[in-house]
Wavefront OBJ file of the C-alpha trace (Angstrom):
o trace
v -206.870 44.266 9.501
v -209.861 42.260 10.695
v -212.310 40.423 8.450
v -215.212 39.507 10.690
v -217.858 37.325 8.992
v -217.135 38.942 5.608
v -216.179 35.759 3.780
v -219.171 33.665 4.806
v -221.345 36.458 3.416
v -219.504 36.264 0.089
v -220.022 32.493 0.169
v -223.696 32.836 1.030
v -224.347 35.227 -1.872
v -222.111 33.593 -4.474
v -223.267 32.963 -8.024
v -224.270 29.300 -7.761
v -227.130 29.281 -10.246
v -227.495 25.944 -12.002
v -224.822 24.203 -9.928
v -225.544 20.778 -8.454
v -222.872 21.187 -5.782
v -222.375 24.895 -5.066
v -219.712 24.357 -2.381
v -216.641 24.325 -4.647
v -217.998 27.262 -6.702
v -218.643 29.363 -3.608
v -215.297 28.427 -2.044
v -213.677 29.591 -5.286
v -215.438 32.969 -5.004
v -214.088 33.322 -1.456
v -210.555 32.499 -2.644
v -210.871 34.918 -5.579
v -211.944 37.717 -3.218
v -209.005 37.031 -0.905
v -206.542 36.913 -3.799
v -207.894 40.022 -5.511
v -208.533 42.331 -2.544
v -206.848 41.068 0.628
v -203.591 39.584 -0.624
v -202.394 42.827 -2.278
v -203.042 44.685 0.986
v -201.257 41.991 2.953
v -198.218 42.276 0.694
v -197.829 46.045 1.257
v -198.557 46.012 4.979
v -195.510 46.698 7.161
v -193.689 43.867 8.914
v -195.267 42.777 12.198
v -198.749 43.492 10.763
v -201.649 41.111 11.295
v -204.714 40.027 9.406
v -207.374 38.300 11.477
v -210.110 36.371 9.734
v -212.963 35.361 12.011
v -215.872 33.570 10.402
v -218.391 30.763 10.592
v -216.915 27.384 11.467
v -218.613 25.519 8.665
v -217.272 23.951 5.513
v -220.595 25.047 3.960
v -219.927 28.747 4.580
v -216.486 29.371 3.098
v -214.149 27.934 5.712
v -212.552 25.582 3.168
v -211.949 28.481 0.783
v -210.328 30.472 3.559
v -208.069 27.540 4.396
v -207.127 26.977 0.749
v -206.037 30.613 0.414
v -204.225 30.729 3.756
v -202.320 27.539 2.968
v -201.111 29.081 -0.309
v -199.477 32.086 1.407
v -195.698 32.172 1.629
v -193.509 33.935 4.210
v -196.214 34.533 6.817
v -196.763 33.089 10.274
v -200.213 31.515 10.317
v -202.362 30.176 13.143
v -205.652 28.411 12.397
v -207.938 27.842 15.337
v -211.490 26.839 16.168
v -213.445 26.689 19.380
v -214.358 23.366 20.951
v -218.117 22.756 21.002
v -220.396 20.775 23.282
v -222.451 19.263 20.433
v -221.042 16.702 18.025
v -222.518 18.302 14.884
v -220.454 21.414 15.592
v -217.145 19.604 16.026
v -215.536 20.898 12.869
v -212.109 22.267 12.277
v -209.725 23.289 9.560
v -208.232 20.347 7.710
v -204.549 21.108 8.379
v -202.597 22.406 11.378
v -205.582 23.549 13.387
v -205.575 24.280 17.113
v -208.742 23.813 19.177
v -209.493 26.282 21.936
v -211.027 24.488 24.949
v -214.689 25.250 25.524
v -215.342 28.145 27.856
v -218.861 29.357 28.612
v -219.511 32.739 27.043
v -221.359 34.154 30.025
v -221.395 37.838 30.815
v -221.095 38.918 34.425
v -222.802 42.285 33.926
v -226.264 43.663 34.742
v -229.705 42.168 34.337
v -230.288 43.632 30.876
v -228.233 40.858 29.241
v -229.368 37.952 31.401
v -231.503 36.436 28.634
v -228.507 36.473 26.337
v -226.095 34.983 28.846
v -228.536 32.231 29.788
v -228.790 31.078 26.173
v -225.267 31.621 24.920
v -223.239 28.515 25.673
v -221.133 27.971 22.588
v -219.260 29.774 19.857
v -219.325 28.484 16.298
v -216.507 30.447 14.774
v -213.154 29.614 13.312
v -210.369 32.100 12.922
v -207.041 32.576 11.241
v -204.315 34.914 12.396
v -201.810 35.865 9.713
v -198.648 37.710 10.765
v -196.386 39.322 8.225
v -192.717 38.625 8.940
l 1 2 3 4 5 6 7 8 9 10 11 12 13 14 15 16 17 18 19 20 21 22 23 24 25 26 27 28 29 30 31 32 33 34 35 36 37 38 39 40 41 42 43 44 45 46 47 48 49 50 51 52 53 54 55 56 57 58 59 60 61 62 63 64 65 66 67 68 69 70 71 72 73 74 75 76 77 78 79 80 81 82 83 84 85 86 87 88 89 90 91 92 93 94 95 96 97 98 99 100 101 102 103 104 105 106 107 108 109 110 111 112 113 114 115 116 117 118 119 120 121 122 123 124 125 126 127 128 129 130 131 132 133 134
């Protein structure tokens, strides 16, 4: 199962009305979603199954909620990773046991139709978790 930028969307649209610091409230909504919808699926998936969560590498977009949930799981093999970035403001990572993938340019070697994209795409701001059921 792959969750690709689902959780940051939940974070972005969380019910934070009247809150001075919405971060903890929105992280809680991310954790509640994972506990209510994803964890039951994970528990009934066959052994050797994987869940991949790929999302925004920002503590302001649900990454901390993802980490809190992942760290609470028992009996799973878990890898937390982020990409290395060229700019200091992007140098973020999970708080615990996080691997950093060395920076590689994301340049396509295909036809001219994507040249504008490949000229401007020089970093990736995502973090991901791979969960393997034993």
